[in-house]
Structures are given as C-alpha cells and as structure tokens.
C-alpha positions in Angstrom: -58.0 -34.6 -9.7 -58.1 -37.1 -6.8 -59.3 -40.6 -7.3 -62.3 -42.0 -5.5 -59.9 -44.1 -3.4 -58.0 -41.0 -2.5 -61.2 -39.0 -1.7 -62.5 -41.9 0.5 -59.1 -42.2 2.3 -59.3 -38.4 2.8 -62.8 -38.6 4.3 -62.0 -41.5 6.7 -58.7 -39.9 7.8 -60.5 -36.7 8.6 -62.9 -38.6 10.8 -60.1 -40.3 12.7 -58.3 -37.0 13.0 -61.2 -35.1 14.5 -62.8 -38.0 16.4 -66.3 -38.9 17.0 -68.5 -35.7 17.4 -70.3 -35.1 20.7 -73.8 -36.3 20.9 -76.4 -36.2 23.6 -77.8 -39.4 24.8 -81.1 -40.7 23.3 -83.4 -43.3 24.7 -83.1 -45.5 21.7 -80.0 -47.6 21.7 -78.5 -49.6 18.9 -77.2 -53.2 19.3 -73.4 -53.2 18.7 -72.6 -56.9 18.1 -75.2 -58.6 15.8 -74.5 -60.3 12.5 -76.9 -58.2 10.6 -77.0 -54.7 9.3 -78.4 -52.2 11.9 -80.5 -49.5 10.0 -81.9 -46.3 11.5 -84.9 -44.6 9.8 -87.3 -42.0 10.5 -88.4 -38.4 9.5 -85.7 -36.0 8.5 -83.9 -34.2 11.1 -84.7 -36.5 14.0 -81.1 -37.2 14.8 -80.1 -40.4 13.0 -76.5 -39.5 12.4 -76.1 -38.5 16.1 -77.4 -42.0 17.0 -74.6 -43.5 14.9 -72.1 -41.3 16.9 -73.4 -42.6 20.2 -73.1 -46.2 19.0 -69.4 -45.3 17.9 -68.6 -43.8 21.4 -69.9 -46.9 23.2 -67.7 -49.1 21.0 -64.7 -46.9 21.8 -65.7 -47.1 25.6 -65.7 -50.8 25.2 -62.1 -50.7 24.0 -62.4 -50.7 20.1 -59.7 -48.2 18.8 -61.3 -45.5 16.7 -59.1 -46.6 13.7 -61.3 -49.7 13.7 -64.3 -47.5 13.0 -64.9 -46.2 9.5 -67.5 -43.6 9.2 -68.5 -42.3 5.7 -71.2 -39.8 4.9 -72.0 -40.4 1.3 -73.5 -36.9 0.9 -69.9 -35.4 1.4 -69.2 -33.5 -1.9 -65.8 -35.1 -2.2 -67.5 -38.5 -2.8 -69.9 -37.2 -5.6 -70.2 -39.7 -8.3 -69.2 -42.7 -6.2 -70.4 -46.0 -7.4 -71.2 -49.4 -6.1 -67.9 -50.7 -7.5 -65.9 -47.9 -5.5 -67.4 -49.4 -2.1 -65.0 -52.3 -2.3 -62.3 -49.7 -1.8 -63.6 -49.1 1.6 -62.6 -52.8 2.4 -59.1 -52.4 0.9 -58.6 -49.1 3.0 -59.8 -50.8 6.1 -57.2 -53.7 5.9 -54.7 -51.2 4.8 -55.0 -49.5 8.1 -56.1 -52.4 10.2 -54.3 -55.5 8.7 -54.9 -57.7 11.8 -58.7 -57.0 12.1 -61.1 -59.9 11.9 -64.3 -57.8 11.8 -64.8 -54.4 10.3 -67.0 -51.7 11.9 -68.6 -49.7 9.1 -70.9 -46.7 9.6 -72.6 -45.7 6.3 -74.5 -42.6 6.5 -76.8 -41.6 3.7 -75.8 -44.7 1.9 -78.7 -44.6 -0.7 -76.8 -42.1 -2.6 -74.8 -45.0 -4.0 -76.7 -47.1 -6.6 -76.5 -50.7 -5.8 -75.1 -50.4 -2.2 -77.2 -53.3 -1.1 -75.2 -55.8 -2.9 -72.0 -54.6 -1.3 -73.4 -54.7 2.4 -75.0 -58.1 1.6 -71.6 -59.5 0.7 -70.0 -58.3 3.8 -72.7 -59.8 6.0 -72.6 -63.1 4.3 -69.0 -63.3 4.8 -69.5 -62.3 8.5 -66.7 -60.0 7.9 -68.4 -56.6 9.2 -70.7 -55.0 11.7 -72.6 -52.4 9.4 -74.6 -49.5 10.5 -76.8 -47.7 8.1 -78.8 -44.5 8.1 -80.6 -43.1 5.1 -82.9 -40.2 4.5 -86.4 -41.2 4.1 -86.5 -39.9 0.6 -84.7 -43.1 -0.7 -84.2 -45.4 2.2 -87.2 -46.6 4.1 -87.2 -49.5 6.5 -89.3 -51.8 4.3 -86.8 -51.1 1.4 -83.8 -51.9 3.5 -85.5 -55.2 4.6 -86.2 -56.1 1.0 -82.8 -55.1 -0.4 -81.0 -57.1 2.4 -83.4 -60.1 2.5 -83.8 -60.3 6.2 -80.2 -59.4 7.0 -81.1 -56.2 8.8 -82.6 -54.9 12.1 -84.5 -51.6 11.6 -84.9 -49.0 14.2 -87.4 -46.1 13.9 -86.1 -42.8 15.4 -88.7 -40.2 16.4 -88.1 -36.5 17.5 -87.2 -36.0 21.2 -89.5 -37.4 23.9 -90.3 -34.9 26.6 -87.9 -36.7 28.8 -85.1 -36.3 26.1 -86.1 -32.7 25.7 -85.6 -32.0 29.3 -82.2 -33.6 29.1 -81.2 -31.7 26.1 -82.3 -28.5 28.1 -80.1 -29.4 30.9 -83.1 -30.1 33.4 -82.4 -32.8 35.7 -85.4 -34.9 36.7 -84.5 -35.7 40.4 -87.2 -36.5 42.9 -88.8 -34.8 44.8 -89.6 -32.1 42.5 -89.5 -28.7 44.3 -92.1 -26.1 43.5 -89.4 -24.1 41.6 -88.4 -27.1 39.5 -92.0 -27.9 38.8 -92.5 -24.4 37.6 -89.5 -24.7 35.4 -90.7 -28.0 34.0 -94.0 -26.6 33.2 -92.6 -23.8 31.3 -90.5 -26.3 29.4 -93.5 -28.4 28.7 -95.3 -25.3 27.2 -92.3 -24.7 25.1 -92.3 -28.5 23.9 -96.0 -28.4 23.2 -95.5 -25.3 21.1 -92.4 -26.1 19.1 -92.0 -29.9 19.4 -89.0 -32.0 19.7 -86.7 -31.8 16.8 -83.2 -32.1 18.2 -81.7 -29.3 16.2 -84.0 -26.5 17.4 -84.0 -27.1 21.1 -81.9 -24.2 21.9 -83.1 -21.6 19.3 -85.1 -18.6 19.8 -88.8 -18.8 19.0 -88.5 -17.0 15.6 -85.6 -19.2 14.7 -87.3 -22.2 15.7 -90.4 -21.3 13.5 -88.2 -20.4 10.5 -86.3 -23.8 10.9 -89.4 -25.8 11.1 -90.7 -24.2 8.0 -87.3 -25.2 6.3 -87.9 -28.9 7.5 -91.3 -28.8 5.8 -89.6 -27.7 2.6 -87.1 -30.5 2.9 -89.8 -33.1 3.5 -91.8 -31.9 0.6 -89.1 -31.4 -2.0 -86.4 -34.1 -1.0 -88.5 -36.8 0.7 -91.5 -36.6 -1.6 -91.1 -34.6 -4.9 -87.7 -36.1 -5.7 -88.4 -39.6 -4.5 -91.8 -40.2 -6.0 -91.5 -37.7 -8.9 -94.6 -35.8 -7.8 -95.9 -33.5 -10.5 -98.8 -31.8 -8.5 -96.6 -30.1 -5.8 -99.4 -27.5 -5.1 -101.8 -30.5 -4.4 -99.2 -32.0 -2.1 -98.6 -28.7 -0.2 -102.4 -28.3 0.1 -102.7 -31.8 1.4 -100.0 -31.2 4.0 -101.6 -28.0 5.1 -105.0 -29.7 5.6 -103.6 -32.6 7.4 -101.8 -30.3 9.8 -105.0 -28.3 10.3 -106.8 -31.6 11.1 -104.4 -33.7 13.0 -105.6 -36.0 15.8 -108.9 -36.5 14.0 -110.4 -39.2 11.7 -110.5 -37.8 8.2 -111.6 -39.9 5.1 -110.1 -39.7 1.7 -113.3 -38.3 0.4 -113.3 -35.4 2.9 -109.6 -34.8 2.1 -110.4 -34.7 -1.5 -113.1 -32.3 -1.0 -110.9 -30.0 1.2 -107.9 -30.0 -1.3 -110.4 -29.4 -4.2 -111.9 -26.4 -2.3 -108.5 -24.7 -2.5 -108.8 -24.6 -6.3 -106.4 -27.5 -6.8 -107.3 -30.3 -9.2 -106.3 -33.8 -8.3 -108.1 -37.2 -8.5 -109.0 -39.0 -5.3 -106.7 -42.1 -6.1 -103.8 -39.7 -6.7 -104.6 -38.1 -3.4 -104.7 -41.4 -1.6 -101.3 -42.1 -3.2 -99.8 -38.8 -1.9 -101.2 -39.6 1.6 -99.5 -43.1 1.6 -96.3 -41.3 0.7 -96.6 -39.0 3.7 -97.1 -42.1 5.8 -94.0 -43.8 4.2 -91.7 -41.0 5.1 -93.1 -40.7 8.6 -94.8 -37.4 8.4 -98.3 -38.9 9.1 -98.8 -41.5 11.8 -102.2 -43.3 11.3 -103.8 -45.2 14.2 -106.6 -47.6 13.4 -109.7 -48.6 15.4 -109.3 -51.4 17.8 -110.8 -54.6 16.7 -110.0 -58.2 17.6 -109.6 -58.9 14.1 -106.5 -57.4 12.4 -108.4 -57.4 8.9 -111.2 -55.3 10.5 -108.8 -53.0 12.2 -106.9 -52.4 8.8 -110.2 -51.6 7.1 -111.2 -49.0 9.7 -110.9 -45.3 9.1 -107.6 -44.2 10.7 -107.0 -41.2 13.1 -104.2 -39.2 11.6 -101.5 -37.7 13.8 -98.3 -35.9 12.7 -94.8 -36.7 13.7 -94.2 -33.5 15.5 -96.5 -30.8 16.8 -93.8 -28.3 15.9 -94.8 -28.8 12.3 -98.3 -27.3 13.1 -96.7 -24.2 14.5 -94.7 -23.8 11.5 -98.0 -23.5 9.6 -99.7 -21.3 12.2 -102.1 -24.0 13.6 -102.9 -23.9 17.2 -105.4 -25.8 19.4 -103.6 -27.1 22.5 -106.1 -29.8 23.1 -105.3 -31.7 19.9 -101.5 -30.9 20.4 -101.6 -32.8 23.7 -103.4 -35.8 22.2 -100.9 -35.9 19.4 -98.0 -35.7 21.8 -99.4 -38.7 23.7 -100.0 -40.6 20.4 -96.4 -40.2 19.3 -95.0 -41.1 22.8 -97.1 -44.3 22.8 -95.6 -45.1 19.5 -92.1 -44.1 20.6 -92.5 -46.6 23.5 -93.4 -49.3 21.1 -90.5 -48.7 18.7 -87.9 -48.1 21.4 -88.8 -50.4 24.3 -91.6 -53.0 23.5 -91.9 -53.9 19.9 -95.0 -56.1 20.6 -97.0 -53.0 21.8 -100.0 -51.9 19.7 -101.8 -48.7 19.7 -105.4 -48.1 18.5 -108.4 -45.9 19.3 -111.8 -47.2 20.2 -115.4 -46.1 19.4 -118.9 -47.5 19.8 -121.1 -45.1 18.1 -121.8 -43.2 21.3 -118.3 -42.2 22.2 -114.6 -42.6 21.8 -111.5 -43.6 23.8 -108.4 -42.0 22.3 -106.0 -45.0 22.9 -106.2 -48.7 23.4 -102.8 -50.0 24.3 -102.5 -53.8 23.9 -99.7 -56.3 24.3 -99.8 -59.9 22.9 -103.3 -59.6 21.8 -104.5 -58.5 25.3 -105.7 -55.0 26.1 -103.4 -53.6 28.8 -104.5 -50.0 29.2 -107.2 -47.5 28.0 -106.0 -43.9 27.8 -108.3 -40.8 27.4 -106.8 -37.5 26.8 -108.5 -34.2 27.7 -106.9 -30.8 28.3 -109.5 -30.1 31.1 -112.5 -31.9 32.6 -114.0 -28.7 34.2 -117.3 -28.8 32.3 -119.7 -31.3 33.6 -120.8 -32.4 30.1 -117.2 -33.0 28.9 -116.3 -35.0 32.1 -119.5 -37.1 31.8 -118.7 -37.7 28.1 -115.0 -38.8 28.6 -115.7 -41.0 31.7 -118.7 -42.8 30.2 -116.9 -43.7 27.0 -113.9 -45.0 29.2 -116.2 -47.1 31.3 -117.9 -48.6 28.3 -114.7 -49.5 26.6 -113.4 -50.9 30.0 -116.4 -53.3 30.1 -116.3 -54.2 26.3 -112.6 -54.8 26.2 -112.3 -56.3 29.8 -109.6 -53.8 30.8 -109.5 -52.3 34.2 -106.3 -50.1 33.8 -107.9 -46.8 33.0 -105.9 -43.4 32.7 -107.2 -40.0 31.9 -104.4 -37.5 30.9 -105.2 -33.8 31.5 -103.3 -30.6 31.8 -103.2 -30.5 35.6 -105.8 -32.8 37.3 -104.3 -35.6 39.5 -105.9 -38.2 41.6 -108.0 -41.5 41.5 -111.7 -41.9 41.3 -113.7 -45.1 41.5 -116.9 -45.2 39.3 -119.1 -48.3 38.9 -116.5 -50.5 40.7 -113.6 -49.3 38.3 -110.8 -47.2 39.4 -109.7 -44.4 37.1 -106.3 -42.8 37.4 -106.1 -39.0 36.5 -102.6 -37.8 35.6 -101.3 -34.4 34.5 -99.5 -34.6 31.0 -96.0 -33.7 32.5 -96.2 -36.6 35.0 -97.3 -39.1 32.4 -94.6 -38.0 30.0 -91.8 -38.3 32.4 -93.0 -41.8 33.5 -91.6 -44.8 31.5 -93.5 -47.6 33.1 -93.5 -50.8 30.9 -96.8 -52.6 30.5 
C-alpha cells in the first residue's frame, strides 16, 4: 500500500504530466503575488477550481515553470485519510523537485478536508515561503472561517455564477459593436435562456432537460453536503420546505414569522428560532442573498426586513417556479452584488421604501448614494408606470440622487419629469454594460 508521501507525489506528478486544464476566462481575477493566502469561496458549482486554473495559466504565461506549481485536490480518493502532519510532505516534495526555489506556489483545492490545515498555511505565510491559493466547498470553508483561521493573513474573493457577459463568452457570442439585427436577435434568444436556466458554468451547453436535471442535483448537493453535513441538520424535511418557499418567494420581503407560517402549513413542525437558524445557514453558503433597506444609519439598515434573492434563477427553474418579472429583478440584484465583489468592494446595495412605494436598488459608494435603479418587465400599464416613476422621483429627492435608471425588457430612451432625467434601459443593454460608478 502506498504511503501518503507516495500518494501526494503521484497526484502532483500527474498534474505536471497532464498540465493545467483549459478554463474559460472569468471577470474575477486573482492577485498572483501577495504575501497572504488567496481564498475563493461561493456557492457550489460556480467554478472555483477553474478560477485557480486561470491563475496558474497566468503564472506560466509570466514565465513560471509548471514544475514550480503544485496543485492538490484533497478530495482525490488517493489522499483519503490525509492529516495535517502529512501536509509538511508537500513542502519536502516541493524542494525535492525545485531545490533552488525561493518561493513555493501552492494551490490547495478543497483543503477543508484536512483537519488542522490552517496551522500549515499560517506557518508557510509567516515564513514568507509560499504563495498560497485556497478553495473550499462552502460546506466547511466559508470566507469568514478562513479569515478567522488565518488571522488576517488572507484575501477572500467571492465567486458568483456567470454574469450575462460571461455567459455570452461561454456561448461563443462576441460582443462587437455595432450589433446587427441578426446579432441582436441571437443575443435576445441567449438572454431568454439565461433568464430561464441561469448561469452555472457547467450547464451552459446542456440541453434544457439535462440543465434541469443537473440543477436539481445541485440543489441536492447544497442541501446535503453544504447544510445537512455541515450543520448536522436533523429536520431535513423542514430545510427542504424552507428552500422551496424561499424559491417561490424570491425577490420579495418576507419575515421569519411569515416563513414559519408557510413552512408550518406544509405539515412540517419546526420552531421559529430553528427556522431562523436554517435561514442563516442558507445565507452562509451563498444560496440566499439578503438586501436590507437603505438607511443612513448602518444599525437601522441591519434591523430592517431584508428582501431575499437567490444566487441563481436556474434554481427556481429546477423547482418549477416561473415569473419573469421577479427573475429579472433577481438577475439585476446578483449583477449589482457581482460588481461589488469583483470590481468595487466599497459598493453597497440596498432597497428603499417610504410606505407609499419602493425603489428596487439603491447603489451607494463611500456613504453617498450614486444611483437609483428600478426594475420592471414592462411599463405599458399607465398605473404601473405612474407607480414606478413616482417612487423613483420621491427617492431621488429624499436621497439627493439624480442618477436614475429604470430597467425593462425592451424600453429604451430618456424622459425628464419634474426636472429629473430618467434613463430607460433594456435588460440586455444594462447587463452588457460594465460602467464603474
């Protein structure tokens, strides 16, 4: 039977033999030369390992020999039973194959499998001996846990499912201006597919039935690996009922009391505090994305009732939930959060209401409101148009913001009302823009 050192050497040699797998570019890029561990977290199946591959390829393009890169996936069955003590073997192997190296480049995938891995990584970082890149399933390795384990010696990056821009790239669609009528028609067909099945990278080229079957498998993975195993959840039926209710009510404000009533109506018995705990777990693993009401006071904002969005609208399709209007709002919410986590970490996203109406998104930067965004599938009905516009104008005056946008399915143009200029943008155009605030 092979020793753990032999197993590790085999895994690493295999990686060097076959090379870095192909990976499509993502909009999130990882820093390559920092003295802290770079950790990637996010919902399962968002492409965290492929993001590591992209980082490796950039290092090789910059002149680093592949032999200087050690990639270890700790979920490889050959490494079953690996302990923290065995991790020092990686260092021995590194210098065996790279005796003159001053800095190691280690990519540790699903490292949470190894109990006590944090001490190993911390020791390497303290000695300035390594560039360390980490991913972990959200079942055992969340960003806050990494930060706690490594005591500030890490930079965490949250990865979301594909943006629409990334989705187009994965589909082989080139965004070149001007867009011809033919290309715009293709783009709109792809947008409909994106709205229906979402942006998980692994299903982009699947047929619709296979997409749905795979999304249902993802849901099972999230339930059983990320939640049941991690938190030792006993009331699995209550958790499944909660997920179904959340998916049927996404992009809405919903209180714990209301959630408890809905879960209880399914015949499932669960206390309100336990349900609140389960909801916090779903937030921890990135399944639920809560947005709070905008308030100049952070404390008041945190105390507000959140609007709950889901990480990917494909999960709604997996459970047979429709409603294009809410899907579009959810896609806009996730895109705003994506822009925060990928491009501008100071960005904050909230909603606004005053008892008479609501604005879907308040986008602020450095404490100053920079944009108000309203989302509506169509504004054909005069009452709908009046309601959406009036809420936007009241928020504009209250929050002293003149950058006003309404995202619809197809309306485009500019309108001036009460001395304020409102920009109307079709969803596809807003999604392919990436204008920094």
